[in-house]
N, C-alpha and C positions, 0 to 999 in steps of 0.2 A: 658680186656680192662674194663674202668669203666664203673659201671650202672649207667644210670640217674636215674632208681626206687629207687636204695639206695639214690641217692645225695638226691633226693626229697623228699625222706619220713623223711629223716634226717634233709632237713631243716624246713618241717613242724613240726617236734618234737621242734626242737629248737625255733621255731617263736614261736609256743603254752609255750613255755617254758619262754622265753622272756614275752609274753604278759602276763602267771601268775604272772612272778615275779614285774613285770611293777603294774600290779594290786594288787598287795599285798603290794607293798608300797605304794600306792594311799590309801588302806585300814586300814593299820595298827591304832592297838589299839590309842586311846587316853584315857585321864582318867580325871573325875572333880572331885574335892571335894565334897561331899555335907555334909553342917552340920549336925550335929543331937543337935539340943538344951534341949532335955531331959537330955542327958549325958553331956554337955557341950564337946563334942566331934566331928570328923568329920571321916567318912569314905570314899576311894576312891567307884567311880561307872567307870565302864569299858564298854565302847560300844563294840559291836558283836565283836565275833573272826573268820569273816573269811577269815582274811589275814594269819592267820595259817595255813588254808585249801588250800588257793592259792598258797601259799609256799611250802606246799609238795605237791599239783600236781604239782609246775614246779620244783623241787626234782625230780618226778619221769616220767615225762618228758623229762629232761635231761638225766637221768640215762638211758631210753629207748633208744633216741638217740645214745648214749656212747654205750649201749650195742651190740647195731645193726652195729656200725660200726667197733667192733671188733670182731664181730661174721664174717662177711664180710671177711675182713681182717685176720681173725685166730691170733689176738693180736699181729701179728708181730712175738710171739715168738712160734709158732708152727705151723708146715706145711712146706711147701718147700721153701728153702733160696732162698733170692732175690738175683739175678743178681748182682755182684759188678757193679755199676756206680753212675750219681749224681743223679739221682732219688731215689734209694737207701740212699745214704747219706740223703737226705730232706726228705724223708717216717720216717727216725729213729728220725732226730730233731723236726718234726711234730710229731711225735707219743708221744716224750718226752712231747713236748709244750701241747700237748691236754690233755695231764692226768697230768700236772701241773693247766694248768687252768680248767679243770673237777674239780681236788678236791677242789680247792678255790670258785668255784661256789657251789659247793654242798655244802661245810662247810656255806658259808655264807646263802644259802636256809635256811639249815636246824637250824643254829643257831636262826635264825631272825625267824623262825616258833617258837622255842620250848621259845625264849624269848617274843613273841606277845602274847603266852598264859598263860604266867605267871604275874598273878593278887597277888597285896596285898591284905591281907584280913584282918589285923591288924585295931583297930581305931585307927585313929591317934590323939593327942592331941591337944590343942591350940599351946602352947608353947614346943621346935622350929619349926616350921610349915614345916617338910619335905612335900617334895612333892610326887605325886602317883608314883610307878616304871613303865615307860612304855620303851617300847625299844626306842634305840636311830633311828633318820632318817637318812636314808643311806644304812641300812644292807640290805632292799630286792633291793636294786638300783644296791648296789655293784655286788649283786649274778645276776641281771640282766645283768650288763657288762662284767662280766665272761660267760656268757651262748652265748652269740655273741662270744666272743674270743673262746669259745670251741666249736661251731659250725663253726668257719672260718676254725679253724687249723684242724679239725675230716675232714673235706671234702677234708683240703689241704693235709693231710696224707693218705687221701684214692684214690687220686688220683695219689700222688706220688709213692704208692705202686703198685695201678695197672699198672702204666708206668715199675716202677721196675721188676714187675712179669711179664710184656710180654716183656720186653727187650730179644732179643736173647743175647745170650752168645759170648764172645768175639771170639771165633772159631767154625765155623761149623762143622767141621770135626773130627778127632781124630788126635791131633797134635803132638803125639809121634813121636821120630825115630824109625822105624823098623832096625832090628839088624837082623832077622832070617837068612838071606843070607849068613852072613858072614860066 
């Protein structure tokens, strides 16, 4: 039987991961070009790096939720085999989908955090006026979307796994033909 405590904990972890990813998208780095009249050049000035920490925090909360689901279900590959049923089929489909969404979300969050932490340090000459390197808009947003997808599919996987585990076998007793009396 599926545990409501596990579902609640995973839900809270995923909501926190989503919130941190959205906050990271809102607080990502912005750069301004500051002119230096003494050298007739300019340099990039970046605001705070809080989005990097928010992205890493979202990464870790999503990882914790995924590890909890995989530990409780024994990652579908360890432990007792599931009984043949439609629940087992759905558990396998949700397991694969959950991992695909999880990997995409983690890549978005990790890449966004790494790119947000990158600052160009060189001075920029007036010609040709290149822009200061900043992260593209939407990386953390995509990570937040895949955090939601991962949360939904991981709970569906857990419910299908629990139902397939608790389903009784097709035969309650020995189904073999006894031939000892012949």
